[in-house]
C-alpha positions in Angstrom: -13.7 -15.3 23.1 -17.2 -13.9 23.7 -20.0 -15.9 22.0 -22.4 -14.0 19.9 -26.0 -13.9 21.0 -27.4 -14.8 17.6 -26.4 -15.4 14.0 -26.7 -11.6 13.3 -24.3 -10.5 16.1 -20.7 -10.1 15.1 -17.9 -11.9 16.9 -15.7 -9.9 19.3 -12.0 -10.2 20.0 -10.8 -10.2 23.7 -9.7 -6.6 23.1 -13.2 -5.4 21.9 -14.0 -3.5 25.2 -10.6 -1.8 25.1 -11.2 -0.6 21.5 -14.7 0.8 22.5 -13.3 2.6 25.6 -10.6 4.2 23.5 -13.1 5.5 20.9 -12.2 3.3 18.0 -14.5 3.3 15.0 -15.9 -0.3 15.0 -17.2 -2.0 12.0 -18.1 -5.6 10.9 -15.2 -7.3 9.1 -15.4 -10.6 7.0 -18.1 -13.2 7.4 -19.9 -15.4 4.9 -23.7 -15.1 5.3 -24.3 -18.0 2.9 -22.1 -20.2 5.1 -23.5 -18.9 8.4 -20.0 -17.6 9.1 -20.2 -14.5 11.3 -18.3 -11.2 10.8 -16.0 -9.8 13.4 -16.5 -6.4 15.1 -13.1 -4.9 14.5 -11.5 -1.4 15.0 -11.2 0.4 11.6 -9.4 3.4 13.0 -8.6 5.4 16.1 -7.2 8.9 15.2 -7.5 8.3 11.5 -6.2 5.9 8.8 -3.6 8.2 7.3 -2.1 9.2 10.7 -2.0 5.5 11.8 -0.4 4.5 8.4 2.4 7.1 8.8 3.0 6.2 12.4 3.5 2.6 11.4 5.9 3.6 8.6 7.9 5.9 10.9 7.6 4.5 14.5 5.6 1.6 15.9 1.9 0.6 15.8 0.1 -2.3 17.4 -2.8 -4.1 15.7 -5.5 -6.4 17.1 -5.5 -9.5 14.8 -7.1 -11.9 17.3 -9.7 -12.6 14.6 -7.3 -14.8 12.7 -7.5 -18.6 12.9 -4.9 -21.0 14.3 -4.6 -24.8 14.1 -2.2 -27.2 15.6 -1.4 -30.2 13.2 0.3 -33.0 15.1 1.4 -36.5 14.6 4.0 -38.8 12.8 2.2 -38.1 9.5 1.7 -34.4 10.0 4.6 -33.3 7.8 3.6 -35.5 4.8 0.0 -34.5 5.2 0.9 -30.8 5.1 3.1 -31.3 2.1 -0.1 -32.4 0.2 -2.4 -29.7 1.7 -0.1 -26.7 1.3 1.7 -25.6 -1.9 5.0 -24.5 -0.3 7.7 -26.9 0.7 7.2 -28.1 4.3 9.9 -30.7 4.5 12.8 -28.2 4.4 11.4 -26.1 7.3 13.5 -26.2 10.4 12.0 -25.9 13.9 11.6 -22.2 14.5 10.9 -21.4 10.8 7.6 -20.6 9.0 6.6 -20.3 5.4 3.8 -18.7 3.3 1.8 -20.8 0.9 -1.7 -21.6 -0.5 -4.4 -24.2 0.3 -5.8 -25.3 -3.1 -8.9 -27.2 -4.1 -8.8 -30.0 -6.7 -9.3 -27.4 -9.5 -6.2 -25.4 -8.2 -8.4 -22.6 -6.9 -7.1 -20.9 -3.8 -9.2 -21.9 -0.7 -7.0 -19.7 1.5 -3.5 -18.4 2.0 -1.7 -19.5 5.1 1.6 -19.4 7.1 2.8 -22.8 8.4 5.0 -22.8 11.5 7.2 -25.8 12.4 7.1 -26.1 16.2 8.8 -29.6 16.2 9.3 -32.5 13.8 5.7 -33.7 14.6 3.9 -30.5 15.5 3.0 -27.6 13.2 0.8 -24.5 13.5 -1.2 -23.1 10.6 -2.4 -19.5 10.6 -5.5 -18.9 8.4 -7.9 -16.1 7.6 -10.9 -15.5 9.8 -13.6 -15.8 7.2 -12.2 -19.1 5.9 -11.2 -20.6 9.2 -14.2 -23.0 9.6 -14.0 -24.1 5.9 -10.3 -24.6 6.1 -10.7 -26.8 9.2 -13.2 -29.0 7.5 -11.1 -29.3 4.3 -7.9 -30.2 6.3 -9.8 -32.7 8.4 -10.9 -34.4 5.2 -7.3 -34.6 3.8 -5.2 -35.7 6.8 -4.3 -39.2 7.9 -6.2 -41.0 10.6 -3.2 -40.7 12.9 -2.8 -36.9 12.4 -4.6 -34.7 14.9 -6.0 -31.2 14.0 -6.7 -29.0 17.0 -8.5 -25.6 16.3 -7.0 -23.2 18.9 -8.5 -20.1 17.4 -10.9 -19.4 20.2 -8.2 -19.8 22.9 -5.4 -17.9 21.1 -4.9 -14.1 20.9 -2.8 -12.5 18.3 -1.4 -9.0 18.1 1.0 -7.4 15.6 3.7 -4.9 16.6 4.9 -3.3 13.4 7.2 -0.4 12.6 10.9 0.3 12.0 11.6 0.8 15.8 9.5 -2.1 17.0 12.5 -4.4 17.8 13.8 -2.5 20.8 10.3 -2.1 22.3 9.6 -5.8 22.0 12.9 -6.8 23.5 12.5 -4.4 26.4 8.9 -5.3 27.3 9.1 -9.0 26.8 12.7 -9.3 28.1 13.9 -11.1 25.0 16.8 -10.8 22.6 15.8 -10.7 18.9 19.2 -10.0 17.4 19.4 -13.4 15.7 15.7 -13.6 14.8 15.6 -13.8 11.0 12.7 -12.9 8.7 10.0 -15.7 8.6 11.5 -17.3 11.8 10.0 -17.4 15.3 10.9 -18.1 18.9 8.9 -19.5 21.8 9.2 -17.9 25.2 7.5 -18.1 28.6 5.9 -14.8 29.6 3.3 -13.9 32.3 3.4 -17.7 33.1 2.2 -18.5 29.6 3.7 -19.8 26.3 4.2 -17.0 23.8 5.3 -17.3 20.1 7.2 -14.3 18.7 7.2 -14.4 14.9 9.1 -12.1 12.7 6.4 -11.7 10.2 3.6 -9.2 9.5 1.4 -7.5 6.9 2.8 -4.0 6.7 6.2 -4.2 5.0 7.9 -2.9 8.1 10.1 -4.6 10.7 7.9 -6.2 13.3 6.6 -9.3 15.0 3.3 -11.1 15.4 2.7 -12.5 18.9 0.6 -15.5 19.7 -0.5 -16.2 23.3 -3.5 -17.4 25.4 -6.6 -15.2 25.4 -6.4 -14.9 29.2 -3.5 -12.5 29.0 -4.6 -10.6 25.9 -5.5 -7.3 27.5 -2.4 -7.4 29.8 -0.1 -7.8 26.9 -1.9 -5.2 24.8 -1.7 -2.6 27.7 1.9 -3.4 28.3 2.9 -2.0 25.0 1.2 1.3 25.7 3.8 2.0 28.4 5.9 3.3 25.5 4.9 6.7 24.2 6.0 5.8 20.7 3.5 3.0 20.4 0.0 3.8 19.2 -3.0 1.5 18.2 -3.8 1.2 14.5 -7.0 -0.3 12.9 -7.8 -2.4 9.9 -8.0 0.7 7.7 -4.3 1.5 8.1 -3.5 -2.3 7.9 -5.1 -2.3 4.5 -3.3 0.7 3.0 0.0 -0.6 4.4 -0.4 -4.1 2.9 -1.5 -2.7 -0.4 1.6 -0.4 -0.7 3.8 -3.4 -0.5 1.6 -5.5 -2.7 0.3 -8.2 -0.3 -2.9 -9.7 -1.6 -6.1 -9.9 0.6 -8.1 -13.1 0.6 -11.6 -12.4 -0.5 -10.6 -9.5 -2.7 -7.4 -10.4 -4.6 -7.5 -14.1 -3.9 -10.5 -16.6 -4.0 -11.5 -20.1 -5.2 -11.7 -18.9 -8.8 -8.1 -17.7 -8.8 -5.1 -20.0 -9.0 -1.4 -19.2 -8.2 -0.5 -18.7 -11.8 -3.1 -16.0 -12.2 -2.1 -14.1 -9.1 1.6 -14.3 -9.8 2.0 -16.5 -6.7 4.1 -19.3 -8.2 7.1 -18.5 -6.0 5.0 -19.9 -3.1 4.4 -23.2 -5.0 6.8 -26.1 -5.1 6.0 -28.0 -8.3 8.5 -30.8 -7.4 6.2 -32.2 -4.7 2.7 -33.7 -4.9 0.0 -31.5 -3.6 -3.8 -31.2 -3.9 -4.6 -29.2 -7.1 -1.2 -29.7 -8.7 -2.5 -31.5 -11.8 -5.1 -28.8 -12.5 -2.5 -26.1 -11.9 -0.1 -27.6 -14.3 -2.8 -27.6 -17.0 -4.3 -24.3 -16.2 -4.1 -21.2 -18.4 -5.7 -17.8 -17.8 -6.7 -14.9 -20.0 -6.1 -12.5 -17.0 -3.1 -11.8 -14.7 -2.9 -9.8 -11.5 -1.0 -6.5 -12.0 -0.1 -3.4 -10.0 -1.5 -0.1 -11.1 -0.1 3.4 -10.2 -2.6 6.2 -10.8 -1.7 9.8 -11.9 -3.6 11.6 -9.1 -4.7 11.3 -5.5 -8.1 9.8 -6.2 -8.7 6.3 -4.9 -9.5 3.3 -7.2 -12.1 1.0 -5.6 -12.8 -2.7 -5.6 -14.8 -3.8 -8.7 -13.8 -0.6 -10.7 -13.5 -1.5 -14.4 -10.1 -1.2 -16.1 -10.1 -0.1 -19.7 -7.7 0.4 -22.6 -8.9 2.8 -25.4 -12.4 2.6 -23.8 -12.5 -1.2 -24.0 -12.9 -3.1 -20.7 -9.8 -5.2 -20.1 -9.9 -6.0 -16.4 -11.2 -5.3 -12.9 -9.7 -3.7 -9.7 -9.6 -6.1 -6.8 -7.9 -3.8 -4.2 -7.6 0.0 -4.5 -6.7 2.9 -2.2 -5.0 6.3 -1.8 -1.4 5.6 -0.9 -0.5 7.8 2.1 3.2 7.2 1.5 3.2 7.9 -2.3 0.3 10.4 -2.2 -1.2 8.7 -5.2 -3.9 6.2 -6.0 -2.8 2.6 -6.2 -4.5 -0.6 -7.1 -4.2 -4.4 -7.7 -6.4 -5.8 -10.4 -6.8 -8.6 -12.9 -6.0 -7.5 -16.5 -5.9 -9.4 -19.9 -2.4 -10.7 -20.5 -1.7 -8.5 -23.5 -2.2 -5.4 -21.3 0.2 -6.4 -18.5 3.6 -5.2 -19.7 5.2 -2.6 -17.4 4.3 1.0 -18.3 1.1 0.0 -20.2 -1.3 3.0 -19.9 -4.7 2.0 -18.7 -7.7 3.8 -17.3 -9.6 2.9 -14.1 -13.3 3.7 -14.5 -14.7 4.8 -11.1 -18.3 5.7 -10.3 -17.8 9.4 -11.0 -14.5 9.7 -12.7 -11.8 8.1 -14.9 -8.3 7.5 -13.3 -5.4 7.3 -15.7 -2.9 4.7 -14.5 0.1 2.6 -15.7 1.1 -1.0 -15.0 4.0 -0.9 -12.5 6.2 -3.2 -10.5 5.6 -4.2 -6.9 6.1 -3.1 -4.3 4.6 0.3 -4.7 6.4 1.5 -1.6 10.1 0.4 -1.7 11.4 1.7 1.6 9.9 -0.9 3.9 12.1 -2.3 6.7 10.6 -5.8 6.9 13.6 -7.7 5.5 16.3 -5.2 6.6 18.3 -5.0 9.7 16.9 -3.0 12.6 16.6 0.7 11.6 17.7 0.1 8.0 15.5 0.7 5.0 15.0 -2.2 2.5 13.3 -2.6 -0.8 12.3 -6.2 0.0 8.8 -7.3 0.6 6.7 -10.4 1.4 8.0 -14.0 1.4 
């Protein structure tokens, strides 16, 4: 990937020039100035966030996610090391299967959320967030055995997401592969354009789709290949955010951070308490005054990050993610609220800069027609695993 000229220049994915030539709105994304971690210059939108959102829900969109980080973890002790580093159960993974979990610090705070891929009995791939990639690498290196090898392949690996209810046929056609038996949170490895490619039935939109991993050298060729199909359009991070929020997926840096543990964010389904992992003791002892909830607003106005949540004019919480939902045509939000105000249907008010937004506590997902778990072409009420 291109190297920035200075600490103030954003990083660029191998598809950056394509985005510019196709008139995408580019904006810095992520980065931690205090840690000298650079942001990425990413496409926010092309034709518009709402149009790209609906196209993903109804047809097929393609997303540049090359900014994400990828590690190989290899060796005879790799499995046991990952069992300690990640909260989800690794031992029960079969080759070709992947699983979502958290990397915790010793106080049970979430350092990052990750997906672990089992490539073989002694080789795994971890996918991590771009902003935390460097910090994750250092943390993992400190907590693996001497015989375990960590290889950061982020700079040599490209990643694109093909998402939408009709993505299966297009992927099969263009990559000459059969996906009939590919289950949710499973993956296959193929050889394409003389390179190794991972096709993972995962994604961040709630729709049927796959995430593709392959060498940077063929990134633009693979990207362009999908635009042979008229039904495929590019979508930016703006639509990716509204899509993920509609199905209740948290975003690291907004909904999750080092001060949040899995109990607080309702993430205990991604934690295996029967194994020993870093942060387990602190997690077992932890209690919190606040819990993450979903809020459905009365009108179309958008709640925003850091808006205050009130009950009878008393502050009881804070919005972490908020947006207008193009599918529901209402404002929606995730936020941390005091426990006594978290029962379903509890009426609350989100206090924006200029207005108050009445809302109720609701059940996730906001959007219940996603196809991610369903068979091709079928609607499903399931979401993230």
